[in-house]
KEBAVO-850750 format. One record per residue: x, y, z of N, C-alpha, C, O, CB in turn. Coordinates in Angstrom, 3 decimals. Last residue first. Glycine has a CB too. Example, Ala and Ser with C-alpha at 12.3 -4.5 7.8 and 13.67 -1.06 7.14 Angstrom:
REM residues 2
12.850;-2.250;7.080;13.670;-1.060;7.140;12.900;0.030;7.870;13.409;1.138;8.039;14.084;-0.598;5.725
13.190;-5.690;7.800;12.300;-4.500;7.800;13.200;-3.300;7.800;14.236;-3.319;8.465;11.308;-4.473;9.046
REM end
This chain:
REM residues 189
-7.210;1.416;23.671;-8.649;1.411;23.936;-9.015;0.427;25.008;-10.190;0.298;25.353;-9.418;1.098;22.683
-4.581;1.187;23.049;-4.941;2.215;24.028;-6.398;2.159;24.424;-6.795;2.783;25.408;-4.627;3.577;23.487
-4.531;-0.696;21.007;-3.913;-1.016;22.296;-4.344;-0.046;23.381;-4.458;-0.444;24.541;-2.398;-1.009;22.172
-5.536;0.489;18.727;-6.436;-0.366;19.487;-5.841;-0.753;20.857;-6.589;-1.102;21.770;-6.757;-1.623;18.679
-3.267;1.738;17.697;-4.368;2.566;18.205;-5.315;1.754;19.078;-5.843;2.270;20.064;-5.144;3.196;17.044
-1.921;-0.570;16.858;-1.374;0.241;17.941;-2.441;1.160;18.528;-2.500;1.334;19.745;-0.185;1.065;17.442
-3.598;-1.346;14.768;-3.394;-2.258;15.912;-2.830;-1.491;17.100;-3.226;-1.742;18.238;-2.440;-3.427;15.528
-3.242;0.830;13.044;-4.565;0.581;13.626;-4.450;-0.325;14.848;-5.126;-0.100;15.852;-5.509;-0.052;12.582
-0.560;0.462;12.369;-0.951;1.662;13.119;-2.337;1.519;13.736;-2.584;2.028;14.829;-0.917;2.887;12.209
-0.792;-1.990;10.972;0.033;-1.886;12.170;-0.366;-0.678;13.003;-0.497;-0.786;14.223;1.511;-1.801;11.795
-2.424;-1.249;8.803;-2.879;-2.286;9.741;-2.102;-2.209;11.053;-2.686;-2.345;12.128;-2.721;-3.690;9.115
-0.737;0.703;7.583;-2.063;1.066;8.087;-2.560;0.043;9.104;-3.065;0.423;10.160;-3.063;1.184;6.928
1.558;-0.849;6.881;1.668;0.276;7.814;0.303;0.653;8.401;0.202;0.899;9.603;2.288;1.491;7.106
2.195;-4.159;6.740;1.263;-3.162;6.238;1.173;-2.043;7.270;0.757;-2.272;8.405;-0.143;-3.788;5.952
5.326;-5.499;6.304;4.401;-5.026;7.323;3.512;-3.966;6.681;4.015;-2.981;6.139;5.163;-4.458;8.575
6.620;-8.517;4.720;6.452;-7.084;4.922;5.429;-6.779;5.985;4.755;-7.669;6.503;6.058;-6.419;3.638
8.144;-10.689;2.491;7.771;-10.476;3.882;7.670;-8.976;4.079;8.554;-8.237;3.646;8.804;-11.129;4.879
6.834;-10.866;-0.839;7.885;-10.532;0.116;7.309;-10.434;1.520;6.129;-10.134;1.703;8.574;-9.214;-0.273
5.768;-13.484;-3.112;5.673;-12.199;-2.431;6.810;-12.016;-1.449;7.640;-12.905;-1.258;4.340;-12.075;-1.714
6.072;-16.869;-2.575;5.403;-15.855;-3.391;5.231;-14.568;-2.599;4.615;-14.569;-1.533;4.037;-16.365;-3.884
7.230;-18.623;-0.706;7.997;-18.213;-1.887;7.376;-17.082;-2.695;8.085;-16.398;-3.433;8.184;-19.380;-2.775
5.639;-19.478;1.389;7.057;-19.277;1.649;7.869;-18.790;0.466;9.072;-18.562;0.598;7.636;-20.528;2.129
3.036;-19.362;0.756;3.703;-20.648;0.571;5.216;-20.537;0.744;5.970;-21.401;0.297;3.380;-21.208;-0.804
3.539;-15.947;0.635;2.563;-17.011;0.425;3.310;-18.285;0.043;4.119;-18.283;-0.885;1.525;-16.618;-0.676
5.523;-14.444;3.155;5.381;-14.807;1.750;4.396;-15.977;1.645;4.419;-16.888;2.472;6.770;-15.179;1.120
3.760;-12.812;5.868;4.758;-13.732;5.333;4.526;-13.965;3.842;3.435;-13.704;3.336;4.723;-15.067;6.095
3.384;-9.780;7.432;2.803;-10.669;6.440;3.926;-11.516;5.846;4.929;-10.980;5.375;2.048;-9.866;5.329
3.167;-8.719;10.690;4.089;-9.051;9.607;3.439;-10.089;8.712;2.999;-11.141;9.175;5.446;-9.569;10.159
1.758;-8.162;12.937;1.271;-7.584;11.680;2.227;-7.804;10.512;2.110;-7.154;9.473;1.033;-6.105;11.857
3.141;-9.313;15.009;1.768;-9.766;14.771;1.229;-9.272;13.432;0.339;-9.897;12.855;0.858;-9.293;15.898
5.511;-7.811;14.920;5.543;-9.246;14.602;4.139;-9.764;14.264;3.974;-10.561;13.341;6.134;-10.048;15.787
4.483;-5.314;15.720;5.162;-5.454;14.424;5.147;-6.921;14.005;4.809;-7.239;12.865;6.629;-4.918;14.497
3.568;-5.991;18.254;2.600;-5.583;17.235;3.210;-5.668;15.836;2.533;-6.049;14.880;2.102;-4.154;17.510
5.982;-6.513;19.514;4.992;-7.592;19.391;3.956;-7.250;18.326;3.518;-8.126;17.580;4.295;-7.848;20.745
7.106;-3.958;19.477;7.716;-5.030;18.680;6.745;-6.187;18.484;6.691;-6.776;17.405;9.002;-5.534;19.351
5.461;-2.722;21.375;5.409;-2.267;19.987;6.010;-3.328;19.064;5.478;-3.573;17.981;6.158;-0.921;19.825
6.196;-4.121;23.674;4.795;-4.093;23.246;4.685;-3.720;21.773;3.919;-4.322;21.021;3.988;-3.105;24.103
8.957;-3.557;23.763;8.499;-4.937;23.592;7.053;-4.985;23.114;6.713;-5.792;22.249;8.640;-5.711;24.903
9.085;-0.822;24.300;9.505;-1.303;22.984;9.056;-2.744;22.723;8.801;-3.109;21.575;11.019;-1.205;22.857
6.090;0.208;26.003;7.417;-0.399;26.037;7.798;-0.819;24.618;6.921;-1.138;23.816;7.454;-1.624;27.013
4.588;3.432;25.421;4.546;1.980;25.506;5.969;1.447;25.613;6.933;2.163;25.342;3.817;1.371;24.280
4.201;6.082;24.803;4.310;5.704;26.203;4.176;4.208;26.411;3.706;3.763;27.458;3.270;6.420;27.010
4.247;6.919;22.213;2.984;6.369;22.719;3.026;6.035;24.203;1.991;5.735;24.797;2.619;5.134;21.944
6.888;7.732;21.859;5.802;8.684;21.593;4.466;8.213;22.168;3.643;9.037;22.569;5.661;8.908;20.093
8.285;5.321;22.444;8.506;6.527;23.248;7.338;7.510;23.089;6.856;8.060;24.078;9.835;7.206;22.845
7.334;3.695;20.361;7.116;3.307;21.766;7.253;4.529;22.669;6.428;4.744;23.557;8.122;2.199;22.201
8.293;5.082;18.122;6.849;4.920;18.316;6.545;4.575;19.776;5.600;5.110;20.357;6.291;3.819;17.376
11.107;4.883;18.533;10.442;6.187;18.393;8.958;6.081;18.694;8.416;6.898;19.438;10.647;6.748;16.982
11.509;2.071;18.612;11.858;2.909;19.771;11.153;4.256;19.714;10.649;4.731;20.732;13.377;3.122;19.842
10.605;1.223;16.004;9.983;0.754;17.251;10.264;1.694;18.418;9.340;2.073;19.138;10.479;-0.648;17.593
11.849;1.750;13.610;10.953;2.770;14.137;10.366;2.429;15.511;9.698;3.267;16.117;9.839;2.997;13.167
13.251;-0.495;12.958;14.021;0.743;13.123;13.170;1.819;13.801;13.701;2.695;14.483;14.532;1.249;11.755
11.202;-2.265;12.456;11.957;-2.411;13.707;12.806;-1.174;13.998;13.050;-0.847;15.160;12.852;-3.654;13.643
10.430;-1.327;9.903;9.495;-1.270;11.034;10.251;-1.340;12.363;9.974;-0.570;13.283;8.464;-2.422;10.946
12.717;-1.925;8.447;12.302;-0.525;8.589;11.318;-0.375;9.751;11.379;0.604;10.494;11.663;-0.012;7.275
12.683;-4.746;8.703;13.827;-3.964;9.186;13.453;-2.499;9.393;13.830;-1.898;10.399;14.996;-4.069;8.202
10.343;-5.424;7.404;10.408;-5.649;8.847;11.569;-4.847;9.436;11.458;-4.323;10.544;10.570;-7.164;9.164
9.430;-2.890;5.003;10.159;-4.090;5.412;10.119;-4.221;6.932;9.890;-3.245;7.647;11.627;-4.047;4.906
6.042;-1.844;4.412;7.452;-1.561;4.656;8.120;-2.872;5.064;7.448;-3.839;5.424;7.638;-0.451;5.762
3.261;-1.190;2.216;4.053;-2.040;3.098;5.467;-1.502;3.266;6.007;-0.812;2.401;4.098;-3.462;2.559
1.956;0.261;0.308;1.396;0.285;1.654;2.252;-0.454;2.678;1.999;-0.359;3.879;0.021;-0.307;1.637
3.163;2.333;-2.263;3.387;1.087;-1.533;2.867;1.168;-0.094;3.287;2.049;0.656;4.873;0.743;-1.530
2.991;4.305;-4.159;1.811;4.067;-3.325;1.978;2.874;-2.387;1.001;2.447;-1.770;0.600;3.851;-4.202
4.890;4.559;-6.069;4.767;5.669;-5.131;3.628;5.482;-4.149;3.319;6.393;-3.381;4.574;6.953;-5.880
5.484;2.554;-7.796;4.193;3.213;-7.974;4.071;4.467;-7.116;3.247;5.337;-7.396;3.065;2.250;-7.643
8.058;1.826;-6.920;7.818;2.126;-8.327;6.506;2.861;-8.569;6.429;3.707;-9.460;7.830;0.857;-9.122
8.634;3.551;-3.774;8.406;2.364;-4.600;8.144;2.794;-6.041;8.026;3.984;-6.334;7.215;1.523;-4.052
11.360;5.617;-2.615;9.949;5.356;-2.885;9.827;4.106;-3.749;10.793;3.666;-4.372;9.279;6.575;-3.582
13.746;5.421;0.079;13.385;5.419;-1.343;11.895;5.176;-1.501;11.251;4.600;-0.624;14.187;4.348;-2.116
14.305;5.093;2.730;14.749;6.340;2.102;14.454;6.410;0.609;14.867;7.358;-0.059;16.221;6.517;2.321
13.417;2.678;3.587;13.187;3.814;4.476;13.513;5.144;3.795;13.050;6.198;4.232;14.021;3.664;5.743
14.273;0.743;1.863;12.883;1.197;1.720;12.549;2.359;2.646;11.489;2.969;2.499;11.932;0.048;1.991
16.937;0.267;2.722;16.683;1.031;1.497;15.253;1.548;1.409;15.027;2.663;0.938;16.982;0.176;0.288
17.462;0.718;6.294;17.158;-0.084;5.100;16.774;0.797;3.914;16.338;1.935;4.089;16.025;-1.072;5.399
20.108;1.795;8.208;18.849;2.244;7.624;18.583;1.461;6.340;19.376;1.522;5.401;18.880;3.774;7.342
21.339;0.390;11.188;21.492;0.576;9.743;20.129;0.892;9.139;19.118;0.309;9.530;22.116;-0.691;9.072
20.253;2.188;14.148;20.662;0.994;13.404;20.871;1.353;11.932;20.608;2.477;11.504;19.602;-0.139;13.547
19.197;4.510;15.152;20.611;4.245;15.398;21.130;3.047;14.607;22.339;2.914;14.419;20.841;4.016;16.874
16.867;7.084;15.031;17.306;5.831;14.419;18.805;5.654;14.626;19.590;6.548;14.310;16.960;5.803;12.910
15.936;9.525;15.943;16.431;8.567;16.927;16.892;7.246;16.354;17.278;6.357;17.113;15.385;8.307;17.919
15.366;11.462;14.191;14.219;10.907;14.913;14.636;9.826;15.910;13.801;9.280;16.630;13.209;10.334;13.928
17.795;11.927;13.021;17.292;12.941;13.950;16.104;12.427;14.760;15.857;12.891;15.874;16.892;14.199;13.186
17.859;9.721;11.341;18.819;9.793;12.442;18.364;10.811;13.476;18.527;10.591;14.676;20.220;10.153;11.920
15.837;10.497;9.560;15.668;9.284;10.367;16.632;9.290;11.555;16.252;8.902;12.659;15.894;8.021;9.503
17.028;12.784;8.450;15.754;12.905;9.177;15.520;11.684;10.059;15.052;11.821;11.190;14.578;13.078;8.191
19.266;11.629;7.173;19.463;12.589;8.274;18.188;12.735;9.102;18.256;12.803;10.330;19.894;13.969;7.721
17.940;10.111;5.234;18.794;9.447;6.231;18.993;10.363;7.431;18.898;9.921;8.576;20.168;9.056;5.616
16.724;12.145;3.752;15.897;11.154;4.440;16.684;10.424;5.523;16.158;10.150;6.602;15.334;10.148;3.439
18.989;13.460;2.722;18.049;14.172;3.597;17.177;13.219;4.388;16.915;13.452;5.568;17.173;15.103;2.782
20.030;11.396;1.125;20.815;11.931;2.242;19.911;12.665;3.231;20.057;12.505;4.443;21.919;12.880;1.724
17.912;11.183;-0.718;18.236;10.048;0.149;19.045;10.526;1.348;18.777;10.109;2.475;19.018;8.963;-0.631
18.092;13.697;-1.950;16.858;13.305;-1.256;17.117;12.158;-0.292;16.603;12.157;0.827;15.773;12.904;-2.268
20.669;13.560;-3.076;20.379;14.563;-2.041;19.122;14.204;-1.257;19.079;14.382;-0.040;20.219;15.954;-2.673
20.247;11.474;-4.919;21.276;11.345;-3.884;21.002;12.331;-2.741;21.096;11.964;-1.570;22.690;11.590;-4.484
18.276;12.618;-6.567;17.987;11.421;-5.783;18.983;11.264;-4.641;18.594;10.952;-3.516;18.009;10.178;-6.677
19.759;14.727;-7.687;18.534;15.016;-6.927;18.181;13.831;-6.026;17.829;14.016;-4.861;17.353;15.333;-7.888
21.724;13.427;-9.094;22.124;14.223;-7.933;20.909;14.553;-7.063;21.024;14.645;-5.841;22.827;15.522;-8.384
21.413;10.163;-10.342;20.781;11.478;-10.222;21.218;12.195;-8.944;21.102;11.648;-7.847;19.256;11.336;-10.246
22.202;7.614;-10.688;23.257;8.621;-10.745;22.707;10.038;-10.600;23.455;11.008;-10.723;24.021;8.497;-12.050
19.879;6.099;-10.632;20.840;5.943;-9.537;21.975;6.955;-9.565;22.652;7.138;-8.552;21.415;4.567;-9.569
17.189;8.339;-11.715;18.110;7.218;-11.854;19.129;7.188;-10.737;19.240;8.146;-9.971;18.814;7.280;-13.186
13.872;9.087;-11.150;15.241;9.503;-10.881;16.138;8.277;-10.920;15.876;7.288;-10.236;15.350;10.230;-9.511
11.203;8.535;-11.341;11.980;8.545;-12.578;13.387;9.093;-12.379;14.026;9.518;-13.341;11.265;9.359;-13.629
9.513;8.150;-9.252;10.151;9.464;-9.339;10.890;9.642;-10.659;11.177;10.770;-11.059;11.114;9.661;-8.176
6.464;6.545;-10.341;7.756;6.564;-9.678;8.365;7.948;-9.839;7.786;8.816;-10.493;8.697;5.469;-10.249
2.971;7.065;-9.706;4.153;7.077;-10.566;5.399;6.956;-9.716;5.382;7.234;-8.517;4.204;8.360;-11.421
-0.346;7.990;-9.513;0.623;6.930;-9.258;1.771;7.002;-10.255;1.571;7.000;-11.469;-0.051;5.556;-9.324
-2.365;9.822;-9.076;-1.102;10.285;-9.667;0.000;9.259;-9.449;1.155;9.623;-9.226;-0.685;11.643;-9.067
-4.484;8.835;-7.724;-4.742;9.334;-9.073;-3.481;9.786;-9.784;-3.521;10.101;-10.974;-5.718;10.472;-9.020
-3.532;8.349;-5.212;-3.715;7.198;-6.101;-4.010;7.627;-7.532;-3.802;6.847;-8.462;-4.840;6.312;-5.588
-1.243;9.926;-3.493;-2.360;10.301;-4.344;-2.526;9.198;-5.392;-1.752;9.123;-6.347;-2.130;11.710;-5.015
0.862;9.860;-1.665;-0.086;8.744;-1.729;-1.377;9.118;-2.454;-2.463;8.681;-2.075;-0.412;8.260;-0.328
1.274;13.401;-1.287;1.757;12.029;-1.114;0.609;11.028;-1.122;-0.484;11.321;-0.640;2.544;11.904;0.188
0.292;15.655;-3.936;0.121;15.157;-2.571;0.685;13.748;-2.457;0.596;12.970;-3.407;-1.368;15.175;-2.161
0.632;16.216;-6.598;1.235;17.128;-5.639;1.132;16.649;-4.188;1.811;17.182;-3.310;0.593;18.473;-5.766
2.604;13.219;-6.773;2.495;14.652;-6.526;1.157;15.131;-7.052;0.590;14.463;-7.917;3.664;15.434;-7.189
4.335;10.330;-5.569;3.203;10.975;-6.232;3.196;12.459;-5.897;3.717;12.885;-4.866;1.865;10.315;-5.814
6.245;8.967;-4.232;6.713;9.769;-5.358;5.568;10.502;-6.043;5.802;11.230;-7.008;7.436;8.891;-6.362
6.633;8.586;-0.767;5.732;8.531;-1.912;6.264;9.452;-3.004;6.681;10.578;-2.732;4.283;8.930;-1.505
8.553;6.467;1.357;8.332;7.762;0.718;7.416;7.573;-0.483;7.428;6.526;-1.130;9.679;8.412;0.288
6.844;4.094;3.442;7.871;4.449;2.454;7.564;5.839;1.921;6.436;6.320;2.029;7.930;3.404;1.287
5.421;5.310;6.569;5.479;4.466;5.376;6.722;4.777;4.547;7.540;5.619;4.917;4.217;4.655;4.525
5.955;5.184;10.093;5.980;5.931;8.845;6.075;4.975;7.667;6.738;3.942;7.757;7.151;6.925;8.829
3.880;4.510;12.804;4.942;4.038;11.934;4.833;4.807;10.629;3.735;5.047;10.128;4.855;2.492;11.699
2.971;7.166;15.083;2.681;6.191;14.033;3.949;5.731;13.337;4.949;6.447;13.282;1.717;6.779;13.015
3.757;9.106;16.756;3.033;7.988;17.362;2.711;6.893;16.352;2.235;5.820;16.722;1.751;8.485;17.999
4.879;11.103;15.206;5.788;10.166;15.865;5.056;8.981;16.508;5.677;7.953;16.776;6.595;10.895;16.920
3.124;11.629;12.111;3.247;11.809;13.551;4.177;10.748;14.138;4.253;9.631;13.628;1.862;11.745;14.226
2.706;10.903;9.490;3.887;11.717;9.789;4.113;11.909;11.283;5.202;12.317;11.684;3.761;13.065;9.125
1.454;8.848;6.993;1.546;9.030;8.436;2.821;9.811;8.733;3.900;9.430;8.280;1.535;7.655;9.189
-0.149;8.638;4.265;0.940;9.492;4.706;0.869;9.736;6.213;0.286;10.726;6.655;0.909;10.820;3.952
-0.693;5.300;3.090;-1.191;6.568;3.599;-0.025;7.328;4.210;0.969;6.730;4.623;-2.330;6.353;4.641
-0.817;3.007;0.269;-0.244;3.602;1.472;-0.927;4.899;1.863;-1.642;5.511;1.069;1.225;3.847;1.275
-3.023;0.572;-0.799;-2.516;1.923;-1.055;-2.048;2.529;0.256;-2.793;2.562;1.236;-3.603;2.820;-1.719
-4.037;-1.871;-0.023;-3.201;-1.832;-1.223;-2.578;-0.472;-1.507;-1.698;-0.364;-2.361;-4.008;-2.248;-2.399
-5.818;-1.757;1.963;-4.582;-2.476;2.276;-3.606;-2.435;1.101;-2.477;-2.910;1.215;-4.892;-3.930;2.651
-7.192;1.470;2.281;-7.092;0.226;1.542;-5.793;-0.451;1.937;-4.792;0.211;2.212;-7.159;0.466;0.007
-9.229;3.283;4.666;-8.143;3.098;3.720;-8.264;1.787;2.988;-9.278;1.092;3.058;-6.817;3.173;4.420
-11.458;3.517;6.169;-10.346;4.406;6.504;-9.155;4.229;5.572;-8.170;4.959;5.685;-9.910;4.170;7.929
-14.878;3.487;6.088;-13.696;3.066;5.337;-12.579;4.049;5.665;-12.722;5.256;5.469;-13.980;3.011;3.783
-16.955;2.752;8.767;-16.230;3.807;8.075;-14.993;3.233;7.377;-14.167;2.573;8.007;-15.826;4.922;9.063
-18.208;1.019;10.418;-18.769;1.163;9.075;-18.017;2.181;8.227;-18.403;2.444;7.089;-20.221;1.560;9.167
-15.383;-0.059;12.060;-16.838;0.025;12.133;-17.385;0.043;10.716;-17.057;-0.826;9.907;-17.299;1.289;12.929
-13.085;0.678;9.930;-13.214;0.743;11.381;-14.697;0.999;11.618;-15.200;2.104;11.413;-12.278;1.877;12.039
-11.791;-1.147;7.166;-12.849;-0.377;7.822;-12.654;-0.374;9.326;-12.119;-1.320;9.904;-14.230;-0.943;7.472
-10.138;-1.259;4.184;-9.976;-1.468;5.622;-10.969;-0.549;6.304;-10.995;0.658;6.063;-8.494;-1.187;6.103
-10.697;-2.789;1.010;-10.950;-1.720;1.977;-10.677;-2.172;3.401;-10.949;-3.314;3.773;-12.383;-1.232;1.859
-10.047;-3.881;-1.540;-9.368;-4.299;-0.305;-9.477;-3.239;0.792;-8.486;-2.851;1.411;-7.892;-4.596;-0.589
-11.761;-3.173;-3.665;-10.540;-2.389;-3.404;-9.853;-2.702;-2.081;-9.139;-1.851;-1.552;-10.870;-0.938;-3.436
-13.660;-5.141;-4.136;-14.082;-3.863;-3.552;-12.903;-3.082;-2.997;-13.027;-2.405;-1.977;-15.108;-4.097;-2.450
-12.357;-7.373;-4.940;-13.186;-6.693;-5.927;-13.653;-5.332;-5.430;-14.005;-4.466;-6.230;-14.385;-7.551;-6.283
-11.213;-8.200;-2.519;-10.362;-7.690;-3.577;-11.168;-6.903;-4.616;-10.703;-5.877;-5.112;-9.620;-8.837;-4.247
-13.547;-9.012;-1.138;-12.657;-7.991;-0.576;-11.798;-7.367;-1.667;-11.669;-6.145;-1.736;-11.761;-8.595;0.520
-14.689;-11.016;-2.885;-15.400;-9.777;-2.544;-14.474;-8.685;-2.018;-14.609;-7.530;-2.422;-16.468;-10.065;-1.514
-14.229;-13.279;-4.631;-13.157;-12.382;-4.175;-13.737;-11.022;-3.792;-13.315;-9.993;-4.322;-12.074;-12.215;-5.274
-16.580;-14.686;-5.233;-15.380;-15.409;-4.854;-14.287;-14.532;-4.234;-13.511;-15.002;-3.402;-14.834;-16.102;-6.048
-18.582;-12.676;-5.670;-18.853;-13.901;-4.935;-17.587;-14.540;-4.389;-17.527;-14.898;-3.213;-19.576;-14.879;-5.817
-17.449;-10.639;-7.134;-18.121;-10.301;-5.880;-18.380;-11.533;-5.022;-18.396;-11.448;-3.794;-19.433;-9.590;-6.165
-16.511;-12.162;-9.324;-15.585;-11.391;-8.492;-16.195;-11.063;-7.141;-15.532;-11.195;-6.112;-15.178;-10.105;-9.200
-18.915;-13.147;-10.374;-17.904;-14.064;-9.852;-16.929;-13.342;-8.930;-16.568;-13.861;-7.874;-17.145;-14.728;-11.001
-20.104;-10.658;-11.110;-20.753;-11.566;-10.162;-19.774;-12.555;-9.551;-19.796;-12.781;-8.341;-21.873;-12.319;-10.845
-18.238;-9.718;-12.984;-18.518;-8.948;-11.773;-19.165;-9.831;-10.710;-18.806;-9.752;-9.535;-19.427;-7.750;-12.094
-18.478;-11.743;-14.921;-17.191;-11.511;-14.269;-17.383;-10.727;-12.964;-16.756;-11.043;-11.953;-16.235;-10.751;-15.217
-21.205;-11.418;-15.641;-20.717;-12.702;-15.120;-19.402;-12.508;-14.364;-19.233;-13.056;-13.274;-20.526;-13.722;-16.273
-21.245;-8.778;-16.591;-22.078;-9.148;-15.447;-21.590;-10.451;-14.814;-21.564;-10.574;-13.589;-23.547;-9.286;-15.878
-19.461;-8.969;-18.809;-19.135;-8.118;-17.653;-19.968;-8.447;-16.410;-19.451;-8.399;-15.294;-19.338;-6.659;-18.020
-21.026;-10.912;-20.375;-19.681;-11.205;-19.871;-19.309;-10.285;-18.698;-18.872;-10.792;-17.665;-18.648;-11.059;-21.003
-23.512;-9.499;-20.903;-23.470;-10.776;-20.194;-22.094;-11.071;-19.595;-22.003;-11.443;-18.425;-23.865;-11.896;-21.131
-22.600;-6.947;-22.124;-23.545;-7.057;-21.023;-23.363;-8.360;-20.238;-23.090;-8.326;-19.039;-24.968;-6.963;-21.551
-20.723;-7.053;-24.144;-20.935;-5.777;-23.463;-21.854;-5.858;-22.265;-21.892;-4.928;-21.459;-21.480;-4.793;-24.418
-20.690;-9.612;-25.182;-19.432;-9.025;-24.692;-19.624;-7.726;-23.914;-18.769;-7.350;-23.112;-18.509;-8.769;-25.853
-23.505;-10.114;-25.653;-22.627;-11.083;-24.986;-21.416;-10.386;-24.372;-21.143;-10.546;-23.182;-22.166;-12.167;-25.978
-24.449;-7.780;-26.923;-25.103;-8.269;-25.710;-24.177;-9.210;-24.940;-24.073;-9.117;-23.717;-26.420;-8.987;-26.060
-22.664;-7.705;-29.085;-22.739;-6.575;-28.160;-23.383;-7.004;-26.847;-22.910;-6.630;-25.774;-23.530;-5.412;-28.787
-23.274;-10.073;-30.402;-21.960;-9.929;-29.784;-21.926;-8.756;-28.800;-21.226;-8.818;-27.789;-20.892;-9.742;-30.861
-25.903;-9.390;-31.261;-25.661;-10.559;-30.404;-24.326;-10.424;-29.685;-24.255;-10.639;-28.476;-25.687;-11.862;-31.235
-25.416;-7.128;-32.888;-26.273;-7.029;-31.706;-26.025;-8.187;-30.735;-25.948;-7.978;-29.525;-27.747;-7.003;-32.122
-23.766;-8.285;-34.868;-23.285;-7.159;-34.072;-24.107;-7.015;-32.797;-23.540;-6.801;-31.725;-23.339;-5.858;-34.888
-25.532;-10.188;-35.940;-24.306;-10.630;-35.293;-23.724;-9.509;-34.405;-23.244;-9.782;-33.305;-23.272;-11.073;-36.356
-27.440;-8.433;-37.038;-27.826;-9.389;-36.003;-26.600;-9.851;-35.237;-26.624;-9.903;-34.007;-28.560;-10.594;-36.616
-25.860;-7.092;-38.962;-26.524;-6.334;-37.894;-26.900;-7.262;-36.741;-26.696;-6.908;-35.580;-27.786;-5.614;-38.435
-25.067;-9.233;-40.602;-24.060;-8.379;-39.963;-24.669;-7.609;-38.791;-24.044;-7.493;-37.737;-23.455;-7.395;-40.990
-27.516;-10.271;-41.516;-26.642;-11.095;-40.668;-25.586;-10.253;-39.935;-25.254;-10.534;-38.784;-25.948;-12.166;-41.519
-28.482;-7.854;-42.982;-29.178;-8.428;-41.837;-28.266;-9.317;-40.976;-28.249;-9.121;-39.761;-30.371;-9.230;-42.318
-26.871;-7.378;-45.234;-26.761;-6.514;-44.051;-27.376;-7.139;-42.805;-26.855;-6.976;-41.702;-27.425;-5.181;-44.321
-27.642;-9.279;-47.109;-26.253;-9.239;-46.688;-26.073;-8.414;-45.412;-25.206;-8.726;-44.596;-25.389;-8.673;-47.801
-30.325;-8.765;-47.504;-29.932;-10.120;-47.119;-28.482;-10.171;-46.635;-28.137;-11.032;-45.826;-30.122;-11.078;-48.294
-30.226;-6.205;-48.492;-30.717;-6.398;-47.128;-30.347;-7.779;-46.609;-30.084;-7.951;-45.419;-32.236;-6.203;-47.070
-29.414;-6.714;-51.081;-28.481;-6.069;-50.196;-28.897;-6.240;-48.732;-28.054;-6.398;-47.849;-28.366;-4.600;-50.547
REM end
């Protein structure tokens, strides 16, 4: 019987070492070597201080900052531990009222152009760090006024922080809200 158990035990130990130790170490080493930023959560730092991630939105509410998409996470906005959509369908009265409220809030903040969909809806994860160029441009006048800058200066920052589709076809054109707000903060320094 020992002759039958020994190969099973040895094989279990060998596979445990390979799949539980060597493979994870190799993948971690390759990730840290070839894709260090991505492997470390795409952190955005100011000096030595991590202030966010380029992959997770933050809740900017002050008029001096560009506002992100709405977050569907709860109890706090942009809570990465509670990533989820709102699960409200297009015929939901709750969704319709929330969108109407968001449109009114944007109009009260001075928005005069057509309001893009991402300005009044949350993303599927509720954590989207990017907004459309249209939504960013809708906010230029408010941010410029609050910061005491010209709309041209703020528009230039939007253009400078617009991410293009990779090879012109992969991904969407968008603006990372945290990167844009950091660039605006750096203008005053």
